[in-house]
N, C-alpha and C positions, 0 to 999 in steps of 0.2 A: 666483829659480837659484838652486838647488840646487848642494853641492861636490862634486867625485868625490872618495869614501874611498882613492883611490889617490895624488893628488897634493896632498889638505891643502893649497890656497892657491898652491903655488911648485910651478916644475916639477920635477921631480927628473933629475937625468942621469944617463945609463948609466953600471953600473958600470966604473969604468979606462979611462972614454974607450972603452968598446967597444960596438958598436951592438949596439940590441937585435934580434936576427933569427930570426922567425919559423924553426921547426920544419917536415919536412916533412910531418908532418899539417896542419900550422896551414894551411903551405903550400897543401896538397893540398884541405883544406875553404874556404879563401877563392876559391880556382880555380872551385872548384865552384858555390859559394853567390855569388859576387861578377863574378867576369870570363869565365866560363863563358855566363849567359846574357846578357851583353852579346856576345861573341862569336857566338853564336848569330842573337840579335835582328838583328846585322848582316848573316849570311848569308841567314837566310831569311827577315828583312825582316816584311810582315805575315800570311806563313802562322806566326807562332811562336805557333802554339796551346798548346803548353805551357806557355809564360813565363807565362801567365796568372793572377796569385795570384788566389784564391778567398779571398773574409772568411772570417777565422780559420784560415787554413794558417800554419803558423811564419815569421816572420820571419828567414828563416836569417842572409841577409846580415849584417843587424844584429846577432844573436846571435852570428855568427864576429868580427867586430870586436870588440864587448863583451867577449868572451872574452879576444882577444887584447890589451886593453886593462888589463884585471883580472891577466892571468899576466905584462907584463913595465910593470907601476907606472905607466901611462900615457907610456911612454917612446914617441918614433917606433920605427917597427918595421920593416923592411928585406925586406921581400918578394921574393924570386925569382920570375923567371916565366920564358917564353919569351924575354924579351925582354931579361933582365939584371933587376938588383934595382929596387925601389920604395921609395920612403921614405912610409910609410903615417902621417900624424897624426892620432891617435887621442883626444887629449885637449883638452879648450875651451883650453889655456893657451897651444896652440902657433897659434892662432888668428890672433893679435896682427903676427906675425912672419910667416904664412903671407900674407896680406893687407897689410900693411904694408912688407913688403918693394920696395926698388926694382926695376924692368926689369933692371938690371945683375947685380942678384942672382938673381933668380929669375923666368924670361922667361915669357911664356904660352905654352903646349904646345901651336898650333895645326899642324892645324888640328881635332884631337880631342877638345877638353878636356874630353870625358864618357868616356873610355873608361878603364877599368880596369887596374891591370898585366896585362900578356900581352896585351891588345887592342890595345895603342898599338903602334906603328913606331916606331922606335928614334929615339934626342932628334936634335936637329939637328947637323948635322957642325960641326966647328969655326969654319969659314971662311962659314958660313950664319950661324952663332950671332953672332958675332962682327964683321960686314959694317959699319962703321958708315953706310958709305951706303944699308944696307937698314934699317937701325934707322934712321935719320933720314926715309926715305921711310916708314916704319912711325907716326911721328910726327905725324908731317903729318899722315897722312891720319886719323890717328885727331883730330888738332886738326878737321877738315875734319868728318867723323862728328859730333863733338860741339855743335859749331855748326849744323850741320843737325839735330839732333836735339832739338839744345835743351837738353841735359844737365842744365845748370845751371837751367833755368827751370821754377818749380813748375807752370805752364800751357805749354803748345807753343804759338808766334805761330800756327800754322795750327790752333789747336783749334776755330776758331769751323767753316772749310770741312770740316777731317776730322771733326766730328759732322755736320753735314748731309750727306754720304757715310755715315755708318754708319747713319744714320737712313733714307734712303732705299734702303741693301740691307736692312735688318732690318727694313723694311716689304713687301719682298717674300713674306714668311713666310704674309701671309695672318692670318686670325682664331684658326683653330684648327690644331693639325697637331703630328705629329711628328716630333723634330726628332733625329737624328742624326749622324756624323761628317762622313760625305759632303756633305748639306746643309748643315750649319755651315761647312763647307769651302768651298764653294761660296760661301756669302756672303761669309766673309771676305776669301776670295781676289779676289773680285771687289773689294771695297773698295780691300785691298792695293792692287791694280794703281793705282785711282783716286788712293789719295794719292801712291802714289811717282809714278805716269809719266803722271797725268792721265784724264782719263774717258774718253779714247777708246780706253784700253788697258782699259776695264772686263770687254768680254765676250772678248778674245781668250783663248780655251781653250788655241789652239794653243803659246800661247807658253808657257801653265801646263805644258802637258803636254811641253814641254823641258824646262821645270826640274824637274818630277817625276823624269825619265829621266836628270836630270846628278846629283838625289843618290840615286837608284836606283843608280849606278855604272854605267850602259848593261849592254852584255849581257857575255855570260860570254865568258873569254878575253881574254888582257892586251892585245893587238896588236889585236884588233878595238875593245875596250873604248875604248882609246887614242881612237884615230882616233873611232869613233862621238861621243865626249865633245867632242874639239876642233870636228868638228861641227857640233852641238848649240849648244857656247859660239858657234860663228862666226853661226849662225843665231840665237838668243836677243839677242847682242850687237846685231845688224845691228836687229831688231826693238824691242829699246831702246833704239838713238841714236833711232829714226826717232822714237818716241814723246818723247823728253826736249828733242829739237830741237823741238815746241811745247808743252812742259807747261805747264799752269797755273803762275804764281807760288810759290803755298803748297803746291806740290807738292813731295817730298824733292829728286826730281832738280831743279826750280826751283828749290828754295833754293840746293843743290848749285852751281847755275850761275854763280849771282852769287857766289861766294866766287872772289877771284885765284887765278891757279894761272902765276903767269909759267912758270915752267919747262916744264910742260905734263906734269908726270910724275905726275899722280892720275889716277885709273881711274875717272872716274865711272859707263859701264858697269859694269865688276866691282861697283863700290857697290852699284847699283841691284840687282841679283843679289843682293846679301847683306844688303839691305832688305827685299825680298821675299822671301826664303828665313826672315828672323828674325820676321817677320809670319807665316809659314805653322804657326810654334810657337801663333800664338792660339785654334784653333778646339779644339786640347783642352784646352786651360787654362777656354777658354769652359762649356765641355759640364763639365767638373769642376765647377767655381765652381756653375755652375748645378744640376745633380746634387746638391751639397751643402745647397744652399737649398732644394730639396728636402725634403730631409732634415730641415731646420731650419725650417717656418713660419714662426715667430716672425721669425726673420730674415730673411726673405723679405719676409712682410708691411714689416717694417722698411725694407729698402731698397727697398720699391715707393715707399713712400710718398717715399723720398730723391728716388727717383728723376722722382716726377710733381712736384716740387719746382721753385719758380721757379729755384734755382742750378743744378739739372742743365744748364739751357740753357748755360749757361757751362763744363759742364765737372766742377764741384764738386760730385763723388762722393765724400765721405772713407768712408761707411762701406759703400761698396760697394768701395771701392778696398780696404779693410778687408779685408772678404772675397777678392777678389782674392789677395791677398799670403798669407793663410791658404791659402789654394788651395795657391800655388806654394811654401808651406813646406810642407803633408805631401805634393806632390806636384811636387817641381822640374824644368823641361825639363832643365837639365843637373842630375844629381843627383855628378858626382863632377867636381871642379875639380885640375885639372892643371897643373902648373908645371913650370921642370928650371931646375936651378941652371947659373948661367953662369963660374961660377969655384969655388975649393976651397972648401967651406961648410959651417961649422960649428952642428950642432942637439944642443945638451943636453951639451956636451962631447965630443961626436962627430963629426969632419971627413969629408967626404963628397966627394966627386971632383966636376968639373964635367961636367954631362951628366946629371949621376940626376935622374933623372925624383921629385919630391914629389906624392903624392895625398893631395889631404883630401875626404875622403863627405863631403860637405855636407848629401845628405838624411839620412846617420845621426847627424851634429849637429844636425840641425834638428828632429829627432826622439828625440833622446835623454834618455828617460825620467829619467836621475840628472841631467841638467842642465837642461831647458825640462818647466817646468810642463805637466801636461794634455798630453802630448807627440804623445799619437795621437787626439785629440779636437781637433772644429772650433770654436777660440775666436778668432774676428777682433775679439773688444775688444784682443786682445793688442797688436794693430800701433795702435790709436790714443794710442799713447805717442809723441811726438816725437822719443825715444832708441831706438826701434825701428826706425827706418831704420838706423842705427849698430849694431844689437845684433850682435855678431860671430860667435853664434851661429848665427844664421840668414841664410842669404847668397843668398837666391833669385836675386836677379842680381849676385850678386859685392862685394867692398870695394875701396875701394884704389884703385890703378889700374888692375886687374882690374874694376871695375865695369861694368856693362853701360851705354855712353852713352846706350840709347834705354829706359831702364828705366822711365821716365815715362811717355814716348810708348807703351808695350807697356801700362801699367797704364791708361793713357785709355782705348786700345782695347776691352781687354777688359770694363771697366766701362763703355764707352759701348754698346758690343755690349747686356749684362745687361740695364742703364738700358732701352734701348729695346724688350727684349722683354718686360721685365716693368712696364714700365708702364703696360699694361692688360691684363695678362696674368698668369695663374699656372700655375707649374710645377707637375705635378702627376706621382704614378707615376711617378717615376725610375727607372731599371735600371740596374746591379745595385743591388736594395734597401739601403741603409746603416743601422744603428742609431743616432738622433743621440746616445746616452749612452756608447754602447761604445764599444771602441778601432776606429778605421777599417782597411780595409785597407791593408795595405801598399802599393799598390800599384791604378789603376784604368787599366784598357786603354780607352782612348776609341773605340773600335771597337765596344766592347761595349756602352755607355752608349746609352739610349734616353730621352726625355724627352717626356712629353707636356703641350702649352701649349694649355692654356685660354684663352675670354677671361675676364676677371673679373667 
């Protein structure tokens, strides 16, 4: 790890207790390169063709953030947007505070943790933010979530049945084929429904369509959108409840059903929806991992040998997991992490009021060449150290109380799909073509990825 020339080993406070503020030109450039793409992506969804960065295009968002850090000496910078000021953390020395602060100081900013300043809705109201009953309910739901997902276990208790489900679904691809996002998503969502709701839910494409429409925000017009979303939630909830009633014990809803809930306040249906949506991020990561392995044939041969080993039957795939983690470092599911201050909070000698959004640009830090060696190169070996899981520079699943409780399960699912596809096959002719030694592109749109998979 290299050291920032602006901080020299300790966090420099802002002068005179005044916050470092971005100028108008900086705010405009940040909005144009960091915030606007998020807004346009949300508005136009899959038709955002102009947002597909090509290999070799400048990394304007990262350059903007590096310029802000250099100008302000690494101090947290206040950036004003349409929704008010947001505190942006640009120095790695602020990472321990961000990840280590308790929820009473920095609360998760639901549901839009990945939105940049200007794209996020206003912070929670005071009543919502400090309601003790709501906080207690959220804490109990997280506790159940961690138990069901076995967040503290190196191997999920349902590993065996889950691996069997993944092997069955991956086997549907046949011997030689082209793999793109639509096909990958079809296979993964079938497996996800089986792991969450049971085998009878595998082919329920109608439920998948309802969830897609919910995620897309329904139809245009606020009133009609709200009515449509409510109808979809009711139909999806009723369908999920039916599956949950007969789900196998190893499924996530089956495990949740065994958790005591004497007050009847937990929402297993809503939680099942959450798990299904979380697993919907797997296809993109799967395609990116396979594309990177196609560009690195020696690494692909090594993980293929691992996939054929006896340990793979138990889900023990350390090399493949390292490849998936490196893919998530380069192309995280959540590029920006957002918290909101719950009380008046001091950062480097400057006090900020309650309700101030605090943005940690995780992708920027994970690919920061000033602090991460070979930041723009695929180096899975960096994840083989036991300390890598706690390296605060890299947070594809977050850290501390904000860490995703499903991180190990997510790694298991992606790694197992990769293992099934690579055990007897080779990935060739990945598109877009990647330079195995040069800097990787700033983004990889999974809709553009095409993989040719042939038998070895």
